C-alpha positions in Angstrom: 113.5 109.5 115.2 110.7 110.5 112.9 108.3 107.9 111.5 106.0 108.2 108.5 103.3 105.8 107.3 101.6 105.7 103.9 98.6 103.4 104.1 97.2 102.7 100.7 93.6 101.6 100.7 93.8 99.8 97.3 90.9 100.8 95.0 89.2 103.3 97.4 88.7 106.1 95.0 86.6 109.1 96.0 85.3 110.5 92.7 86.0 110.7 88.9 89.3 112.1 87.8 89.0 115.0 85.3 89.8 112.6 82.4 87.7 109.6 83.7 85.5 109.6 80.5 88.6 109.0 78.3 89.2 105.8 80.3 85.6 104.6 80.0 84.9 105.5 83.6 82.3 108.2 83.4 80.1 107.9 86.5 82.7 105.9 88.6 82.9 107.2 92.2 83.8 104.3 94.4 83.1 105.8 97.9 80.2 108.0 96.7 78.4 105.2 94.8 79.0 102.6 97.6 77.5 105.1 100.0 74.4 105.6 97.8 74.0 101.8 97.4 74.2 101.4 101.2 71.8 104.1 101.9 74.6 106.2 103.5 77.8 105.3 105.3 78.2 105.2 109.1 82.0 105.5 109.7 82.5 107.6 112.8 86.2 107.2 113.0 86.8 108.2 109.4 84.3 110.9 109.7 86.2 112.3 112.7 89.4 112.3 110.7 87.7 114.4 108.1 86.7 112.0 105.3 83.4 113.8 104.8 85.4 117.0 104.1 87.4 115.3 101.3 84.2 115.0 99.2 80.5 114.7 99.6 79.8 111.2 100.8 76.3 110.0 101.8 76.0 109.6 105.6 79.3 111.3 106.4 79.2 114.7 108.1 81.9 117.3 107.0 82.8 117.8 110.6 83.8 121.3 111.6 86.9 120.3 113.6 88.4 117.2 111.9 91.4 115.4 113.5 93.4 115.1 110.3 94.5 117.3 107.4 92.3 116.4 104.5 91.9 116.7 100.7 92.1 114.7 97.5 94.8 113.9 94.9 94.4 113.7 91.2 96.3 111.1 89.2 99.0 112.7 86.9 100.4 109.5 85.4 98.5 107.9 82.5 96.8 104.6 83.6 94.8 103.4 86.5 96.6 100.4 87.9 98.3 99.6 91.2 101.8 99.9 89.9 101.2 103.3 88.3 99.4 104.5 91.4 102.0 103.4 93.9 104.9 104.7 91.9 103.2 108.1 91.6 102.5 108.1 95.4 106.3 107.6 95.8 107.2 110.5 93.5 107.5 108.9 90.1 105.1 110.2 87.5 105.0 108.3 84.2 104.9 110.1 80.8 103.6 107.3 78.7 101.1 104.6 79.7 101.9 100.9 80.0 100.6 98.8 77.0 97.3 97.1 77.3 95.8 94.3 75.2 92.1 94.4 74.8 92.3 91.8 72.0 94.7 89.5 73.8 98.5 89.2 73.4 100.0 88.9 70.0 101.2 85.5 68.7 104.9 86.3 69.1 104.4 86.7 72.8 102.0 83.8 73.4 104.0 81.4 71.2 107.3 82.3 72.9 105.8 81.8 76.3 104.4 78.4 75.4 107.7 77.3 73.8 109.8 78.4 76.8 107.5 76.9 79.5 106.6 73.7 77.7 102.8 74.1 78.2 99.9 75.1 76.0 97.8 78.2 76.3 94.1 78.7 77.1 92.2 82.0 77.0 94.5 84.8 76.0 91.8 87.5 76.3 90.5 90.1 78.8 88.5 88.4 81.5 87.6 88.6 85.2 89.6 86.3 87.4 86.6 84.3 88.5 85.0 84.1 85.1 88.1 82.8 83.4 88.4 79.9 85.9 84.8 78.9 85.2 85.5 78.9 81.5 88.8 77.2 81.4 89.4 75.6 84.8 88.3 72.1 83.9 90.3 72.0 80.6 93.4 73.4 82.4 93.2 70.6 84.9 92.8 68.0 82.1 95.6 69.4 79.8 97.9 71.3 82.1 97.8 74.3 79.7 98.2 77.7 81.2 95.2 80.0 81.6 96.5 83.3 80.3 94.3 86.5 80.5 94.5 90.2 80.9 92.2 93.1 81.8 91.8 96.8 81.1 95.1 97.2 83.0 98.5 96.4 81.8 98.8 92.9 83.2 99.7 89.4 81.9 98.0 87.0 84.3 98.7 83.3 84.4 96.3 81.0 86.3 97.2 77.4 87.3 95.6 74.9 89.7 98.0 74.1 92.5 97.4 70.4 92.2 98.1 70.5 88.4 101.1 72.8 88.3 103.4 73.2 91.3 103.7 76.7 92.6 107.5 76.8 91.9 106.8 76.0 88.2 104.1 78.7 88.0 106.4 81.3 89.5 109.2 80.3 87.2 106.8 80.6 84.2 105.8 84.1 85.3 109.5 85.0 85.6 109.9 83.8 82.1 107.0 85.9 80.9 108.5 88.9 82.6 111.7 88.3 80.6 109.6 88.1 77.4 107.4 91.1 78.1 109.9 94.0 77.6 110.3 96.9 75.3 107.1 97.8 73.4 105.3 94.9 75.3 106.5 95.9 78.7 103.4 95.4 80.7 103.4 96.8 84.2 102.9 93.4 85.9 103.0 89.7 85.3 100.8 88.0 87.9 100.8 84.4 89.1 97.2 83.4 89.9 97.2 80.0 91.6 93.8 78.4 92.4 92.3 75.3 94.0 89.0 73.5 94.1 86.8 71.7 91.5 84.5 72.8 88.8 81.9 75.2 90.3 84.0 75.8 93.4 87.2 77.2 92.0 89.0 79.4 94.5 92.0 81.6 94.1 94.6 81.2 96.8 96.8 83.6 98.7 99.9 82.4 96.9 99.5 85.1 94.3 102.8 86.8 93.2 103.3 89.9 91.1 106.3 90.4 88.8 106.6 94.1 88.1 108.8 96.1 85.9 111.4 98.0 87.9 110.6 101.7 88.3 112.2 103.6 85.4 113.2 106.5 87.7 114.0 107.4 91.3 111.3 106.8 93.9 110.9 107.8 97.6 112.1 104.3 98.5 115.3 104.8 96.6 116.0 108.1 98.3 115.4 106.6 101.7 117.6 103.6 100.9 120.5 105.8 99.9 120.3 107.5 103.3 119.8 104.2 105.1 116.4 105.2 106.4 114.5 102.0 107.3 111.6 101.0 105.1 109.0 98.5 106.3 106.4 97.0 103.9 103.0 95.5 104.4 101.2 93.8 101.6 102.2 93.6 97.9 104.3 96.8 97.9 107.6 95.0 97.4 106.1 93.3 94.2 105.0 96.7 92.9 108.5 98.1 93.1 110.2 94.9 91.8 111.6 94.5 95.3 113.7 97.6 94.9 114.1 99.6 98.1 111.6 97.6 100.2 110.7 94.1 101.4 107.3 93.3 102.8 105.0 90.7 104.4 102.1 89.9 102.2 98.6 89.6 103.4 95.4 87.7 102.3 93.0 90.0 104.1 92.5 93.5 105.3 92.4 92.2 108.9 95.8 90.8 108.5 97.1 94.0 107.0 95.7 96.0 110.0 97.4 93.7 112.4 100.7 94.0 110.7 100.4 97.8 110.4 99.6 98.1 114.1 102.6 95.7 114.9 104.9 97.7 112.7 103.9 101.0 114.3 104.5 99.5 117.7 107.9 98.2 116.8 109.4 100.7 114.4 111.9 103.2 115.8 112.1 105.4 112.8 111.7 105.4 109.0 108.8 104.7 106.6 106.0 102.2 106.7 104.4 101.6 103.3 101.3 99.4 103.4 98.8 98.1 100.9 95.4 97.1 102.1 94.2 94.8 99.4 90.7 93.5 99.8 88.8 96.7 98.7 90.3 96.0 95.3 91.0 92.3 95.1 88.0 90.8 96.9 85.2 93.4 96.4 85.9 95.9 93.7 86.9 93.4 91.0 84.0 91.2 91.9 81.4 94.0 92.0 80.6 93.0 95.6 79.0 96.2 96.9 78.0 94.5 100.2 81.5 93.2 100.8 83.0 96.6 100.0 80.6 98.3 102.5 81.4 95.7 105.2 85.1 96.3 104.5 84.6 100.0 105.2 82.9 99.2 108.5 85.8 96.9 109.4 88.3 99.6 108.6 86.5 102.1 110.7 86.5 99.7 113.6 90.2 99.0 113.2 91.3 102.7 113.1 91.4 103.2 116.9 93.8 100.3 117.2 96.0 101.5 114.4 96.2 105.1 115.7 96.7 104.0 119.3 100.3 103.3 118.4 101.0 106.8 116.9 103.8 108.8 118.6 104.4 112.5 118.8 106.8 112.6 115.8 104.6 110.5 113.5 103.1 111.4 110.2 100.3 109.0 109.2 98.8 109.3 105.7 95.8 107.4 104.4 95.2 107.4 100.7 94.5 105.1 97.7 96.1 104.2 94.3 93.0 104.3 92.0 89.3 103.5 92.2 87.5 100.2 91.8 83.8 101.0 91.8 81.8 97.9 92.6 78.5 99.5 91.6 79.4 99.8 87.9 79.2 97.0 85.2 83.0 97.1 84.9 85.1 94.7 87.0 88.2 96.8 86.3 89.9 99.7 88.1 88.4 103.1 87.6 90.2 106.4 86.9 89.5 108.4 90.1 90.8 110.9 92.5 91.8 109.5 95.8 91.3 110.6 99.4 94.1 112.2 101.4 94.0 112.1 105.2 97.1 113.2 107.2 97.1 112.4 110.9 99.6 112.9 113.8 99.8 114.6 117.2 101.7 117.5 115.6 99.6 117.7 112.4 97.5 120.7 111.9 94.1 119.6 110.5 94.5 121.9 107.4 92.3 121.9 104.3 94.7 120.5 101.6 92.4 121.0 98.7 92.7 119.3 95.4 96.3 118.2 94.8 97.4 117.9 91.2 99.3 114.6 91.6 99.6 111.7 94.0 103.3 112.6 94.1 102.6 115.3 96.6 102.4 112.5 99.1 105.9 111.2 98.4 107.4 114.6 98.2 105.9 115.4 101.7 107.3 112.2 103.2 110.7 112.9 101.6 110.7 116.3 103.1 109.6 114.9 106.5 112.2 112.2 106.6 115.0 114.3 105.2 115.4 112.2 102.0 116.0 115.0 99.5 113.7 116.3 96.9 112.0 114.0 94.4 111.4 114.7 90.7 107.7 115.3 91.0 105.2 116.6 93.6 104.9 119.5 96.0 105.4 119.0 99.7 102.4 120.0 101.9 104.5 119.5 105.0 104.7 123.3 105.7 100.9 123.4 105.6 100.4 120.6 108.2 103.4 120.3 110.5 103.4 122.2 113.8 107.0 122.9 115.0 
């Protein structure tokens, strides 16, 4: 009757990865830089778990007797996007990066997308999600043409006003783009980005949908599915795995995610809870909103007692992240960072887990814990933390 939870704090990196400079991310340190900008963090619940022992973070004490096992994980896969990060967490390390398009998508992609969907194209360049609406929102509403844009990540994003293009048509168009974008142009995600409002007040809605490539290898979710071990999802995790091995309830806010996590941990009898907590990335990191990010950390700290109140004797609860998204840097993109690792449970020894060489150690540990069989990548740290 064991239960495991992997709670991914999307974008909450804890320092530069060894190869951060190669990704243009020298100086990125999401938690460290937010702490400096805020004049230090006051997060007593996370501090008690041992977050201040994972790395030096302004305001957080490296407590002598933490409640959780603690460390950091380096990314082994190339890239710094949510798909890559979540796949690696679940034991699948990529050998080659997904393609990116700093100059926009080539004509053969754009022309085919326009032909098959029957609408014109605006944009076709890297841009932030808010800036691209300011630039093209009015023309989109007048013409009905798609707003297509990308970022430093491997994404093909399609924005459309909900009053101009019905949601079902936007989703169908993104499914068409997913069919087109294969082979050498196999981007990690096609993302539907619906919005509402008027010029100057455009607002993206919660009807976003991600169309991911299916994982090219076996993941923790596949192993658990083979053994009929229940999998419960919170947030966009089903999208990131192309709905293979998991279904989930999507959330618009961190508060919604915390409520669903608490509810799942109350109701689940056994199996895995995989959750994505989205706003650190979507609402604050991508918008360089340092104040919002700081407030979000305070909200997380306040929510922790409620989340952990539902933990049972045989539970293994892991808090981590999938990449960084430093709101203090000029970039509005993800950052190549190491991620925190906090492992909690009544039978977890609060060991020092050090600097793990891959996120996949998390998936391997959960596979070990739930009896799912070995994954292709990662080293289980279960023997270091579990008290028999």
